[in-house]
N, CA and C of each residue as an Amber inpcrd file, in Angstrom:
protein
   444
   9.8400000  14.4800000   4.9230000   8.6960000  14.2600000   5.7970000
   8.4020000  15.5170000   6.6150000   7.1400000  15.7550000   6.7920000
   6.7440000  16.8910000   7.6110000   6.2300000  16.3710000   8.9490000
   5.9330000  17.2980000   9.8360000   5.4490000  16.9230000  11.1560000
   3.9250000  16.9300000  11.2310000   3.2590000  16.8300000  10.0810000
   1.8020000  16.8120000  10.0640000   1.2970000  15.5160000  10.6910000
   0.1970000  15.5920000  11.4340000  -0.3510000  14.3480000  12.0030000
  -0.9060000  13.4440000  10.9050000  -0.6510000  12.1540000  11.0310000
  -1.1310000  11.1780000  10.0660000  -2.5260000  10.7260000  10.4900000
  -3.5030000  10.9240000   9.5990000  -4.8800000  10.5700000   9.9000000
  -5.2510000   9.1810000   9.3860000  -4.5430000   8.7080000   8.3520000
  -4.8340000   7.3980000   7.7670000  -3.5460000   6.8780000   7.1490000
  -3.2600000   5.5970000   7.3510000  -2.0170000   5.0380000   6.8260000
  -2.1940000   3.5620000   6.5040000  -2.0010000   3.2170000   5.2450000
  -1.9230000   1.8270000   4.7980000  -0.5780000   1.6900000   4.0840000
   0.3740000   1.0000000   4.6810000   1.7270000   0.9850000   4.1220000
   1.8940000   0.1900000   2.8260000   0.9340000  -0.5950000   2.4040000
   1.0790000  -1.3740000   1.1750000   1.5780000  -2.7800000   1.4380000
   2.5170000  -2.9380000   2.3750000   3.0350000  -4.2600000   2.7480000
   3.7420000  -4.1380000   4.0880000   3.6300000  -5.1600000   4.8810000
   4.3430000  -5.2140000   6.1570000   5.6830000  -5.9090000   5.9730000
   6.3620000  -6.1490000   7.0660000   7.6750000  -6.7740000   7.0000000
   7.6630000  -8.2910000   7.1000000   6.5170000  -8.8890000   7.4030000
   6.4490000 -10.3420000   7.5850000   6.8890000 -11.1370000   6.3560000
   6.5730000 -10.7120000   5.1270000   7.0250000 -11.5000000   3.9690000
   8.5430000 -11.6400000   3.8760000   9.2820000 -10.7660000   4.5370000
  10.7390000 -10.8840000   4.5210000  11.2150000 -12.1360000   5.2670000
  10.3790000 -12.6640000   6.1290000  10.7470000 -13.8590000   6.8940000
  10.4030000 -15.1560000   6.1700000   9.5690000 -15.0940000   5.1430000
   9.1230000 -16.3070000   4.4660000  10.2820000 -17.0740000   3.8410000
  11.0920000 -16.4200000   3.0450000  12.1910000 -17.0980000   2.3450000
  13.1760000 -17.7600000   3.2870000  13.7380000 -17.0060000   4.2600000
  14.6310000 -17.6580000   5.2160000  13.9340000 -18.7640000   6.0130000
  12.6460000 -18.5950000   6.2850000  11.9000000 -19.6330000   7.0060000
  11.7820000 -20.9080000   6.1900000  11.4930000 -20.7790000   4.8780000
  11.4280000 -21.9520000   4.0080000  12.7890000 -22.6220000   3.9010000
  13.8400000 -21.8220000   3.8020000  15.1880000 -22.3900000   3.7120000
  15.5430000 -23.1320000   5.0030000  15.1890000 -22.5580000   6.1440000
  15.4450000 -23.2250000   7.4140000  14.6580000 -24.5290000   7.5060000
  13.4100000 -24.5090000   7.0450000  12.5970000 -25.7320000   7.0600000
  13.2210000 -26.8030000   6.1710000  13.7460000 -26.4110000   5.0210000
  14.4090000 -27.3620000   4.1450000  15.6550000 -27.9540000   4.7820000
  16.4480000 -27.1170000   5.4140000  17.6560000 -27.5900000   6.0930000
  17.3080000 -28.5360000   7.2450000  16.3090000 -28.1590000   8.0430000
  15.9080000 -29.0060000   9.1720000  15.3300000 -30.3390000   8.6940000
  14.6470000 -30.3230000   7.5490000  14.1260000 -31.5930000   7.0290000
  15.2680000 -32.5060000   6.5770000  16.3320000 -31.9240000   6.0100000
  17.4940000 -32.7380000   5.6650000  18.1340000 -33.3380000   6.9110000
  18.2090000 -32.5240000   7.9880000  18.7570000 -33.0320000   9.2530000
  17.8930000 -34.1560000   9.8090000  16.5700000 -33.9730000   9.7670000
  15.6580000 -34.9670000  10.3360000  15.6770000 -36.2790000   9.5620000
  15.8930000 -36.2040000   8.2540000  15.9020000 -37.4180000   7.4420000
  17.2400000 -38.1480000   7.5040000  18.2450000 -37.5220000   8.0930000
  19.5250000 -38.1760000   8.2950000  20.4090000 -38.2610000   7.0660000
  20.0100000 -37.6510000   5.9920000  20.8210000 -37.6790000   4.7800000
  21.8830000 -36.5880000   4.8200000  22.5380000 -36.4050000   3.7090000
  23.5430000 -35.3320000   3.6650000  22.8640000 -33.9680000   3.7750000
  23.4950000 -33.0670000   4.4750000  22.9560000 -31.7080000   4.6060000
  23.7500000 -30.7780000   3.6950000  23.0420000 -29.8600000   3.1020000
  23.6420000 -28.8950000   2.1820000  23.5270000 -27.5020000   2.8050000
  24.3140000 -27.2810000   3.8370000  24.2220000 -26.0610000   4.6300000
  24.4230000 -24.8140000   3.7780000  25.4810000 -24.7700000   3.0010000
  25.7700000 -23.5890000   2.1930000  24.6550000 -23.3390000   1.1780000
  24.1460000 -24.3890000   0.5810000  23.0660000 -24.2350000  -0.3970000
  21.8210000 -23.6360000   0.2570000  21.4710000 -24.1250000   1.4510000
  20.2790000 -23.5930000   2.1270000  20.4820000 -22.1540000   2.5650000
  21.7010000 -21.7950000   2.9480000  21.9800000 -20.3960000   3.3010000
  21.8140000 -19.5070000   2.0720000  22.3510000 -19.9500000   0.9380000
  22.2250000 -19.1580000  -0.2930000  20.7750000 -19.0670000  -0.7630000
  20.0380000 -20.1550000  -0.6160000  18.6170000 -20.1300000  -0.9730000
  17.8710000 -19.1450000  -0.0770000  18.1490000 -19.1680000   1.2250000
  17.5080000 -18.2280000   2.1550000  17.8220000 -16.7910000   1.8060000
  19.0780000 -16.5050000   1.4690000  19.4720000 -15.1390000   1.1000000
  18.8030000 -14.7330000  -0.2110000  18.7620000 -15.6430000  -1.1760000
  18.1130000 -15.3410000  -2.4570000  16.6330000 -15.0520000  -2.3040000
  15.9460000 -15.8730000  -1.5180000  14.5150000 -15.6490000  -1.2920000
  14.2710000 -14.3670000  -0.4900000  15.1750000 -14.0410000   0.4210000
  15.0730000 -12.7840000   1.1660000  15.2080000 -11.5930000   0.2170000
  16.1390000 -11.6790000  -0.7290000  16.3320000 -10.5870000  -1.6840000
  15.1030000 -10.3870000  -2.5610000  14.5170000 -11.4780000  -3.0450000
  13.3120000 -11.3790000  -3.8740000  12.1670000 -10.7830000  -3.0580000
  12.0230000 -11.2230000  -1.8150000  10.9690000 -10.6950000  -0.9440000
  11.1800000  -9.2170000  -0.6630000  12.4250000  -8.7940000  -0.4900000
  12.7170000  -7.3890000  -0.2180000  12.3170000  -6.5080000  -1.3960000
  12.5620000  -6.9750000  -2.6130000  12.1460000  -6.2230000  -3.7990000
  10.6270000  -6.1220000  -3.8420000   9.9330000  -7.2150000  -3.5580000
   8.4720000  -7.2430000  -3.5750000   7.8840000  -6.2890000  -2.5310000
   8.4070000  -6.3410000  -1.3030000   7.9090000  -5.4830000  -0.2310000
   8.1790000  -4.0130000  -0.5530000   9.3670000  -3.7100000  -1.0600000
   9.7010000  -2.3320000  -1.4100000   8.7740000  -1.8030000  -2.4960000
   8.5010000  -2.6050000  -3.5070000   7.6090000  -2.1760000  -4.5820000
   6.1910000  -1.9420000  -4.0670000   5.6950000  -2.8430000  -3.2310000
   4.3470000  -2.6500000  -2.6810000   4.2790000  -1.4140000  -1.7980000
   5.3240000  -1.1570000  -1.0250000   5.3220000   0.0420000  -0.1820000
   5.3970000   1.3150000  -1.0180000   6.0790000   1.2620000  -2.1360000
   6.2200000   2.4470000  -2.9810000   4.9570000   2.7250000  -3.7840000
   4.3440000   1.6880000  -4.3520000   3.2470000   1.8960000  -5.2830000
   1.8590000   1.6550000  -4.7130000   1.7340000   0.9970000  -3.5550000
   0.4190000   0.6870000  -2.9980000   0.1750000   1.2910000  -1.6270000
   1.0210000   2.2190000  -1.2140000   0.8070000   2.8330000   0.0930000
  -0.2170000   3.9650000  -0.0130000  -1.0120000   4.1190000   1.0400000
  -2.0010000   5.1890000   1.1350000  -1.7320000   5.9160000   2.4410000
  -1.5790000   7.2320000   2.3620000  -1.2620000   8.0130000   3.5600000
  -2.0050000   9.3440000   3.4760000  -2.6630000   9.7010000   4.5500000
  -3.3950000  10.9590000   4.6130000  -2.9500000  11.7490000   5.8290000
  -2.5100000  12.9720000   5.5890000  -2.2260000  13.9080000   6.6720000
  -3.2560000  15.0250000   6.5790000  -3.1600000  16.0010000   7.4370000
  -4.1110000  17.1090000   7.3850000  -3.9570000  17.9440000   6.1200000
  -2.8150000  17.8380000   5.4530000  -2.5470000  18.6520000   4.2670000
  -2.5190000  17.8710000   2.9600000  -2.1510000  16.5850000   2.9890000
  -1.8670000  15.8480000   1.7580000  -2.4220000  14.4240000   1.7900000
  -3.0210000  14.0180000   0.6660000  -3.4050000  12.6290000   0.4390000
  -2.3850000  12.0410000  -0.5280000  -1.7000000  10.9820000  -0.1040000
  -0.6920000  10.3410000  -0.9370000  -1.1590000   8.9350000  -1.2740000
  -1.2730000   8.6700000  -2.5620000  -1.6490000   7.3460000  -3.0650000
  -0.5300000   6.8810000  -3.9790000   0.1910000   5.8560000  -3.5530000
   1.3430000   5.4230000  -4.3310000   2.3760000   6.5370000  -4.3700000
   2.7220000   6.9710000  -5.5650000   3.7250000   8.0290000  -5.7080000
   3.1070000   9.3840000  -6.0000000   1.7760000   9.4780000  -5.9730000
   1.0950000  10.7350000  -6.2930000   0.5720000  11.4020000  -5.0340000
   0.7830000  12.7040000  -4.9530000   0.2860000  13.4840000  -3.8260000
  -0.7990000  14.4400000  -4.3090000  -1.8480000  14.5620000  -3.4980000
  -2.9470000  15.4630000  -3.7990000  -3.1990000  16.3120000  -2.5630000
  -3.1450000  17.6390000  -2.6930000  -3.4520000  18.4810000  -1.5310000
  -4.9010000  18.2720000  -1.0880000  -5.1120000  18.1400000   0.1950000
  -6.4620000  17.9340000   0.7380000  -7.3480000  19.1260000   0.4140000
  -6.7710000  20.3040000   0.3010000  -7.5420000  21.5120000  -0.0120000
  -8.2230000  21.4120000  -1.3810000  -7.7140000  20.5810000  -2.2740000
  -8.3140000  20.4210000  -3.6100000  -9.5310000  19.5110000  -3.5940000
  -9.7360000  18.7580000  -2.5090000 -10.8440000  17.7960000  -2.4520000
 -12.0930000  18.5160000  -1.9710000 -13.1300000  18.5310000  -2.8300000
 -14.3880000  19.1800000  -2.4810000 -15.3600000  18.2110000  -1.8220000
 -15.3400000  16.9540000  -2.2680000 -16.2830000  15.9620000  -1.7460000
 -15.6640000  14.5830000  -1.8880000 -15.9160000  13.7220000  -0.8990000
 -15.3770000  12.3640000  -0.9240000 -16.5110000  11.3590000  -0.8530000
 -16.6130000  10.5070000  -1.8650000 -17.5920000   9.4210000  -1.8490000
 -19.0080000   9.9160000  -1.8220000 -19.7610000   9.4240000  -0.8690000
 -21.1640000   9.8060000  -0.7650000 -21.9440000   9.2920000  -1.9590000
 -22.6830000  10.1870000  -2.6110000 -23.5010000   9.8230000  -3.7610000
 -22.7500000   9.9910000  -5.0780000 -21.4750000  10.2720000  -5.0020000
 -20.6960000  10.4300000  -6.2290000 -20.6250000   9.1070000  -6.9700000
 -20.7950000   9.1780000  -8.2350000 -20.5790000   8.0050000  -9.0660000
 -19.2910000   8.2250000  -9.8400000 -18.5910000   7.1660000 -10.0860000
 -17.3530000   7.2930000 -10.8430000 -17.6750000   7.1870000 -12.3240000
 -17.4960000   8.2690000 -13.0840000 -17.7650000   8.1770000 -14.5150000
 -16.7440000   7.2710000 -15.2030000 -17.1560000   6.6790000 -16.2840000
 -16.2780000   5.8090000 -17.0450000 -15.0670000   6.6110000 -17.5090000
 -13.8980000   6.0960000 -17.2620000 -12.6760000   6.7830000 -17.6710000
 -12.1520000   7.7870000 -16.6590000 -12.7050000   7.7990000 -15.4490000
 -12.2110000   8.7210000 -14.4230000 -10.7540000   8.4010000 -14.1180000
  -9.9620000   9.4300000 -13.9230000  -8.5390000   9.2460000 -13.6490000
  -8.3480000   8.5950000 -12.2880000  -7.4760000   7.5950000 -12.2500000
  -7.1520000   6.8880000 -11.0090000  -5.9090000   7.5420000 -10.4100000
  -6.0020000   7.9510000  -9.1480000  -4.8500000   8.5490000  -8.4790000
  -3.7940000   7.4800000  -8.2230000  -2.5520000   7.8690000  -8.2170000
  -1.4630000   6.9410000  -7.9440000  -0.6770000   6.5440000  -9.1720000
  -1.1500000   6.9540000 -10.3490000  -0.3890000   6.7110000 -11.5610000
  -0.7560000   5.4700000 -12.3430000  -1.6850000   4.6610000 -11.8620000
  -2.0720000   3.4510000 -12.5910000  -3.2860000   3.7500000 -13.4730000
  -3.6000000   2.8100000 -14.3650000  -4.7660000   2.9720000 -15.2300000
  -6.0410000   2.4850000 -14.5590000  -5.8960000   1.5940000 -13.5780000
  -7.0480000   1.0580000 -12.8640000  -6.7410000   1.0530000 -11.3660000
  -7.7910000   0.8860000 -10.5840000  -7.6230000   0.7430000  -9.1390000
  -6.8940000  -0.5660000  -8.8930000  -5.8830000  -0.5760000  -8.0170000
  -5.1430000  -1.8200000  -7.7690000  -6.0670000  -2.9560000  -7.3280000
  -5.6810000  -4.1610000  -7.6950000  -6.4460000  -5.3520000  -7.3330000
  -6.5140000  -5.4770000  -5.8130000  -7.6370000  -5.9100000  -5.3080000
  -7.9130000  -6.0960000  -3.8790000  -8.0730000  -4.7790000  -3.1240000
  -8.1620000  -3.6660000  -3.8360000  -8.4120000  -2.3660000  -3.2330000
  -9.7720000  -1.8850000  -3.7190000 -10.4560000  -1.1150000  -2.8790000
 -11.7510000  -0.5510000  -3.2470000 -11.5620000   0.8990000  -3.6620000
 -12.4440000   1.3760000  -4.5240000 -12.3200000   2.7440000  -5.0300000
 -13.1710000   3.7120000  -4.2230000 -12.7090000   4.9580000  -4.1780000
 -13.4220000   6.0440000  -3.5140000 -13.4040000   7.2390000  -4.4490000
 -14.5640000   7.5700000  -5.0610000 -14.6070000   8.7340000  -5.9440000
 -14.4230000  10.0280000  -5.1410000 -13.6330000  10.9390000  -5.6960000
 -13.4030000  12.2450000  -5.0800000 -13.7420000  13.3320000  -6.0900000
 -14.5180000  14.3300000  -5.6510000 -14.7780000  15.5060000  -6.4950000
 -13.7440000  16.5560000  -6.1000000 -13.0250000  17.0490000  -7.0930000
 -11.9960000  18.0560000  -6.8340000 -12.5650000  19.4570000  -6.9830000
 -11.7660000  20.4500000  -6.6360000 -12.2130000  21.8400000  -6.6820000
 -12.5200000  22.3280000  -8.0960000 -12.0100000  21.6540000  -9.1290000
 -12.3190000  22.0270000 -10.5180000 -13.5050000  21.2260000 -11.0620000
 -14.2550000  20.5560000 -10.1760000 -15.4510000  19.7680000 -10.4670000
 -15.1670000  18.4790000 -11.2320000 -13.8950000  18.0840000 -11.3390000
 -13.5770000  16.8000000 -11.9500000 -13.6660000  15.7120000 -10.8790000
 -13.8680000  14.4850000 -11.3300000 -13.9510000  13.3560000 -10.4080000
 -12.7730000  12.4300000 -10.6840000 -12.0520000  12.0800000  -9.6270000
 -10.9330000  11.1550000  -9.7020000 -11.2090000  10.0030000  -8.7390000
 -10.4580000   8.9280000  -8.8940000 -10.6510000   7.7620000  -8.0340000
  -9.4740000   7.5900000  -7.0860000  -9.7620000   7.6650000  -5.7980000
  -8.7930000   7.2820000  -4.7750000  -9.0710000   5.8110000  -4.4750000
  -8.1930000   5.1560000  -3.7620000  -8.3650000   3.7470000  -3.4570000
  -7.7030000   3.4150000  -2.1250000  -8.2350000   2.3930000  -1.4790000
  -7.6860000   1.9020000  -0.2110000  -8.3370000   0.5600000   0.0830000
  -7.7240000  -0.1990000   0.9580000  -8.3550000  -1.4460000   1.4000000
  -9.5050000  -1.1260000   2.3420000  -9.3370000  -0.1040000   3.1660000
 -10.3710000   0.3440000   4.0970000 -10.9210000   1.6820000   3.6060000
 -11.8320000   1.6240000   2.6300000 -12.3670000   2.8430000   2.0300000
 -13.1580000   3.6630000   3.0460000 -13.9030000   2.9980000   3.9110000
 -14.6750000   3.7360000   4.9260000 -13.7400000   4.5040000   5.8630000
 -12.6380000   3.8690000   6.2550000 -11.6580000   4.5490000   7.1020000
 -11.0420000   5.7360000   6.4070000 -10.7440000   5.6010000   5.1090000
 -10.1870000   6.7150000   4.3450000 -11.2010000   7.8360000   4.2150000
 -12.4610000   7.5100000   3.9580000 -13.5100000   8.5310000   3.8350000
 -13.6600000   9.2860000   5.1580000 -13.6860000   8.5650000   6.2730000
 -13.7940000   9.2210000   7.5810000 -12.5860000  10.1060000   7.8550000
 -11.4050000   9.6220000   7.5120000 -10.1930000  10.4110000   7.7290000
 -10.1790000  11.6550000   6.8460000 -10.6820000  11.5430000   5.6140000
 -10.7730000  12.7160000   4.7440000 -11.7440000  13.7440000   5.3110000
 -12.8320000  13.2750000   5.8980000 -13.7860000  14.1850000   6.5420000
 -13.1200000  14.9280000   7.7010000 -12.3220000  14.1940000   8.4970000
 -11.5930000  14.8340000   9.5970000 -10.5540000  15.8330000   9.0710000
  -9.8740000  15.4710000   7.9940000  -8.8690000  16.3580000   7.4160000
  -9.4920000  17.6310000   6.8860000 -10.6460000  17.5030000   6.2220000
 -11.3330000  18.6910000   5.7210000 -11.8170000  19.5620000   6.8740000
 -12.2510000  18.9390000   7.9760000 -12.6850000  19.6880000   9.1490000
 -11.5190000  20.4110000   9.8310000 -10.3360000  19.8150000   9.7800000
  -9.1540000  20.4310000  10.3980000  -8.6850000  21.6400000   9.6110000
  -9.0240000  21.7030000   8.3160000  -8.5800000  22.8260000   7.4950000
  -9.4670000  24.0490000   7.6440000 -10.6690000  23.8610000   8.1510000
 -11.6000000  24.9980000   8.2770000 -11.2810000  25.8550000   9.4670000
């Protein structure tokens, strides 16, 4: 990590999903207590731990592959980094040609994310993506202004 100021950040996933599994397990245990039947304490603990582990894998994958981060020097989409100096134009009247390369290593823009066409210094057009495309476009404008 560098000490560059972060202009835009979408982490891909927050930490709240890590609480879902243990919360469901606790609800199951409490329902057994409320119904007065036998309680399966060890089983509910193991279920909570198992669901926590599955959630941790899911959150880690989303943070690795769906995070968007922009500093004054680098745009990072998933696991791919693009120097801001290579970006000539962001969005505007750019149209995304059919077959434009998607940044981040995927073949398509991730589901529930919007695309932002970028013209690079070699006049090629690539697709960046974010949930807040307007925020990313504004942050890219600020980043380009900081480099001048």
